[in-house]
C-alpha positions, 0 to 999 in steps of 0.5 A: 481467517484461514483456519476454516478454509484450512480445516475444509482442506484437510485430506482433500486431493491439492486439485479439488483444494484449488477449487475450494480455495479459489472460490473462498478467495474470490468471495472474500476479494469481491468483498474487498474491492467493491469500490472498483465498481464506483470508480469505474461507473460513477466516475469512467462512465462504464455501464454498471453491469460491465463495471460489476463484471470486470470487479468481479474479474479483478476478484477472481484474479486475486482469488486465484492466489488463494486457490494457489495456497490451497493447493500448496496447503494440501500437497504440503499436508499430504507430503510433508505435514511436520513441516506444514507450519513452515511451509504454508506461511512461506507459501503465502508471502511467496504469492503475495510477493509475486501478486506485487509484481504480476501484471504490473502488480496489485499488493492491495488487501495483503493479509499483514495489513490487517494488524496496522493498528497493533504496533507491537506486532508490526514493528519487525516489518522493518526487516521483513516487510509487510510480508513478515507479518503475513507470515507469523499470521499465517503460521498462527492459523496453521497452529490453530488448525492443527490444535482444533484438528487435535482436539476434534481426533481426541473428541472422537477417541482417535490416536493423534500426536499432540501438535508441539512443533507448530504451536511451540513455534507460533508461540516462540515467534510471537514472543520474539515479535512482541518483545522486539517490537515493544522495545522499537516502540519505546526506542522510537519514542526517545528518538523522537523526543530529541529529533529535530522536527518540521512543522507541516500543514496538510490540506484536504479540500473535499473537491467533488470529483464530478466537478474537479476538471470543470472549469466553471468551478476552478476559481472556488477550487483554488480560494478553497486551497487559499483559505485552508492553507492559510489555516494549515500553513502559516509560517509552517516549513510546508504545506502540502496539497492532495493529488492533481489538486489543481483543476488545470495543468499549472504550467500551461495556465500562466494566470492560474499559475500566478495564483498558486505561487502567491499562495505559497508567498502568502503563508510564508511557506513551501508548497507541495501540490499535485498537478498534471505535466503536459508534454508531446511526443516527436509526432506531436501527440500529447502525454501527461506525467502524474506530477508533484510541484515544490514551490518555495516561500518566495513563490518559485518552482524548485523541483517536481517529482513524476509519478512512477508506478501508473494505475492500469486502467486509470492512468493508461490502458494496457492492451490498449488495441484489444481493450479499447473500450475501456478507453473512458477510464482515462481522464484527461488528454491522453495516456500517461507515462512514468517518470524518471529521475530523482525520487526525492526533493528538498526543501528549500533553505537558506543556505542552499542544500541544507534542507531536509529531504523527503519522497512523495508517493502519489496515490497507488505508489504508496501500496509497493513496499520496494518503491517507497524504500528506494525513496527512503534510500535516497537519504529522505528524512520523512515521507509524504504520500498525496492522493485522491480517494475520491474515486473510491467513494464511501467505501472500505478503500480510504481506510484500506489505502490509509492503513497501508501508509503504517507499514511504509513508515514503519518499514523505513522508520520514516514519518509520513505526512498524508494529504488527500482530497477527500480524506484520510489525511493526516501524520503518521510517526516512524513506528507506525504510530497514527498522529492524526487522522481527519474523516473522510469527505470534509474539508480540514486543515491541520498542521503537525510536527513531524520529526525528522529520521535519523541517516541510519537506514532500516534493514528493509530500507538497505536490503529490501526483500530479503525475507520474501525472496527467502520465502520464495526459495523455501517454497521452491525446496519444499515442493521439489521434496514433496514431489520425491517424498510422494507423488501428488497424483496419486499419494495419499496423506501420511498423516493429519498431525501438523 
């Protein structure tokens, strides 16, 4: 992945390396986030030219992190070449960590997510989060780059030291990662075999975004949800609908509200579904919460969770006075507000307060490791994510989004149920194993059993991003050292050996 760029960066001045990396990153991210055009143009009514320009602006912002990596790589290569095998991966992680939080955060397509299907490799994310997997990938790329440079030097008759340190370090870490991962997968299989399970039905209604809020389609939409709920959840412990599933404000429409409650009673199952919640400021101005409601099998609303991490330009407009022309991206009565309060719910049982607890990550929230970790900290036994990926169109985004859920499961050793309006819906085990998944843009009602997690939290659940902070500190030390070792503006590389 990074080898071609790192070969080009060999012996480049850091400032020039920054531009090479920025260009490479912008091109890479432009191919990754093309779905932004669909979301803005098709559903936000933003002109195609403006939508494309804004997508490229986002790609350039994300590409800047690649540029900073290239600058840092060239700097370390010149000043501390023998520590490049350690410094480059730490720098990459530090930049991904910054991207997770900077400007409200957009940790989409972190490098570690590319391995979501390789279970033994990703298990140690229960200690480091997804960032640790990114670290190992970059270390492997640095080791391979050093090996190729050595081979090239030998063919040219140059005397270059064999890069034993970088190769051996990566080899040892990879062996440890695979050994731990293989053991962890087997241990989880043994735990699941003896764990209490929960029967869950997931509904994927495939409601066209173009008609989703059209009042003429309300009855048809509810009929579809009622029919699919009967297939997915008759006498199950929980039926799950997607984000903003109701084509109306649940609390504001008594007639339609009763129909939803009757669906829960008819299936004899608790029902979790998404619907906006309307509230008013003191001056009378309306605002919304993006909410998930929990209804008991007897048709009573027992709990509600309001989304904490909102989507910039989708659920609210930052710097509205400046970016007034993007107001059309917000669909609804007004801006959404971030929720507060408890982050988990409890399935109603008899006796009360004895049912399993779960957290609900609504759409965008599931890409933030720390937010989901805080749900797990509140004694969650399993996790749920509800989303409406119709915004993405027929692109790679639904698959990218789904792959991120795998890591949230591994990081916290908790199974996930996912309900998406147009897909992908399904179930993911506590070790990240995909138990079932649906195709996109199709109607589905899926029932599965999800093992409940134990009360023993993972290292990541307990302590969070210790590894990432460690990388940030290490990068600070190395770059301080590099400034002492060699002036960045005039120094020459000591050696091409890595």
